[in-house]
MIFIDO-875825 format. One record per residue: residue number from 1; chain; x, y, z of N, C-alpha, C in turn. Coordinates in steps of 0.05 Angstrom, whole numbers. Example, Ala and Ser with C-alpha at 12.3 -4.5 7.8 and 13.67 -1.06 7.14 Angstrom:
2
R  pos  unit  n_east  n_north  n_up  ca_east  ca_north  ca_up  c_east  c_north  c_up
R  1  A  264  -114  156  246  -90  156  264  -66  156
R  2  A  257  -45  142  273  -21  143  258  1  157
***
This chain:
67
R  pos  unit  n_east  n_north  n_up  ca_east  ca_north  ca_up  c_east  c_north  c_up
R  1  A  22  -20  -7  3  1  3  15  24  13
R  2  A  15  38  -18  27  74  -14  17  88  4
R  3  A  47  103  17  42  131  41  15  132  38
R  4  A  19  150  9  -5  156  7  -53  149  29
R  5  A  -38  130  19  -55  109  17  -59  107  53
R  6  A  -32  91  63  -27  85  98  -45  116  109
R  7  A  -37  135  94  -42  158  118  -69  168  112
R  8  A  -81  154  85  -110  165  86  -125  143  112
R  9  A  -117  123  113  -130  106  136  -120  110  162
R  10  A  -106  121  161  -86  133  198  -105  153  200
R  11  A  -119  181  180  -120  199  193  -151  203  200
R  12  A  -160  169  188  -197  170  187  -194  160  209
R  13  A  -179  133  226  -173  127  248  -172  136  268
R  14  A  -155  162  266  -138  190  282  -170  199  280
R  15  A  -190  201  259  -219  213  266  -201  249  251
R  16  A  -175  260  239  -163  274  225  -187  271  201
R  17  A  -215  264  195  -223  274  168  -226  298  147
R  18  A  -202  327  162  -203  334  132  -176  341  118
R  19  A  -161  327  142  -139  317  124  -138  294  115
R  20  A  -153  285  126  -161  246  99  -172  258  84
R  21  A  -184  272  75  -213  286  45  -186  303  38
R  22  A  -166  322  44  -156  332  35  -124  309  12
R  23  A  -129  292  26  -108  266  16  -122  243  3
R  24  A  -148  240  11  -162  230  -10  -169  244  -41
R  25  A  -172  280  -33  -169  294  -67  -157  301  -89
R  26  A  -129  287  -66  -94  288  -85  -100  262  -105
R  27  A  -104  239  -81  -104  216  -91  -122  211  -117
R  28  A  -149  218  -111  -162  214  -135  -155  233  -153
R  29  A  -141  259  -159  -138  275  -182  -121  268  -185
R  30  A  -93  246  -174  -75  229  -198  -81  210  -210
R  31  A  -103  198  -195  -115  178  -217  -139  182  -238
R  32  A  -141  211  -237  -164  210  -256  -145  230  -280
R  33  A  -125  245  -269  -110  250  -291  -88  234  -309
R  34  A  -79  214  -290  -68  191  -313  -83  180  -331
R  35  A  -116  166  -308  -135  156  -333  -134  170  -355
R  36  A  -136  199  -360  -147  220  -379  -113  205  -407
R  37  A  -102  220  -382  -75  213  -405  -63  188  -409
R  38  A  -73  154  -402  -81  140  -417  -101  143  -449
R  39  A  -123  159  -432  -149  148  -449  -135  168  -485
R  40  A  -123  190  -470  -114  206  -494  -91  192  -508
R  41  A  -75  171  -494  -46  161  -516  -73  132  -526
R  42  A  -89  130  -531  -100  102  -537  -109  106  -562
R  43  A  -120  143  -571  -131  149  -599  -109  158  -608
R  44  A  -104  159  -636  -89  171  -644  -111  191  -666
R  45  A  -106  210  -671  -124  228  -689  -114  221  -716
R  46  A  -133  219  -735  -124  213  -761  -133  232  -784
R  47  A  -119  250  -793  -132  266  -810  -143  259  -834
R  48  A  -172  258  -838  -184  245  -862  -164  266  -900
R  49  A  -173  260  -905  -160  275  -930  -185  281  -952
R  50  A  -198  305  -950  -224  315  -970  -223  289  -1002
R  51  A  -243  280  -993  -260  268  -1017  -255  288  -1050
R  52  A  -236  284  -1079  -232  289  -1090  -263  284  -1107
R  53  A  -274  302  -1123  -298  293  -1141  -273  285  -1165
R  54  A  -291  261  -1181  -281  250  -1209  -305  244  -1219
R  55  A  -300  252  -1251  -320  253  -1261  -335  226  -1260
R  56  A  -363  225  -1265  -359  185  -1274  -362  183  -1295
R  57  A  -349  160  -1294  -349  144  -1325  -375  133  -1347
R  58  A  -384  133  -1370  -408  117  -1378  -398  98  -1373
R  59  A  -402  73  -1371  -406  41  -1370  -437  37  -1379
R  60  A  -436  7  -1398  -458  2  -1396  -461  -18  -1381
R  61  A  -490  -20  -1365  -501  -41  -1349  -497  -71  -1368
R  62  A  -476  -83  -1358  -482  -112  -1370  -496  -132  -1372
R  63  A  -503  -143  -1410  -527  -166  -1397  -540  -142  -1438
R  64  A  -547  -113  -1430  -542  -101  -1452  -517  -102  -1479
R  65  A  -532  -90  -1502  -519  -84  -1518  -527  -62  -1539
R  66  A  -517  -48  -1550  -527  -20  -1575  -526  -35  -1594
R  67  A  -550  -33  -1602  -558  -48  -1636  -570  -67  -1642
***
């Protein structure tokens, strides 16, 4: 168990709730920031190339012939 977690438990047992709340808040802030960084690193932004308009080519449907 980390020192911060041990001090939170000790402060709760010693009825030092304000100190325990401060320690808990900093612990949760650290976990939140690390979770956000993990989330950001899991996704990579890929810029999509704009579609270029091409002229449609005239093709005859299969099975039809002229004449």
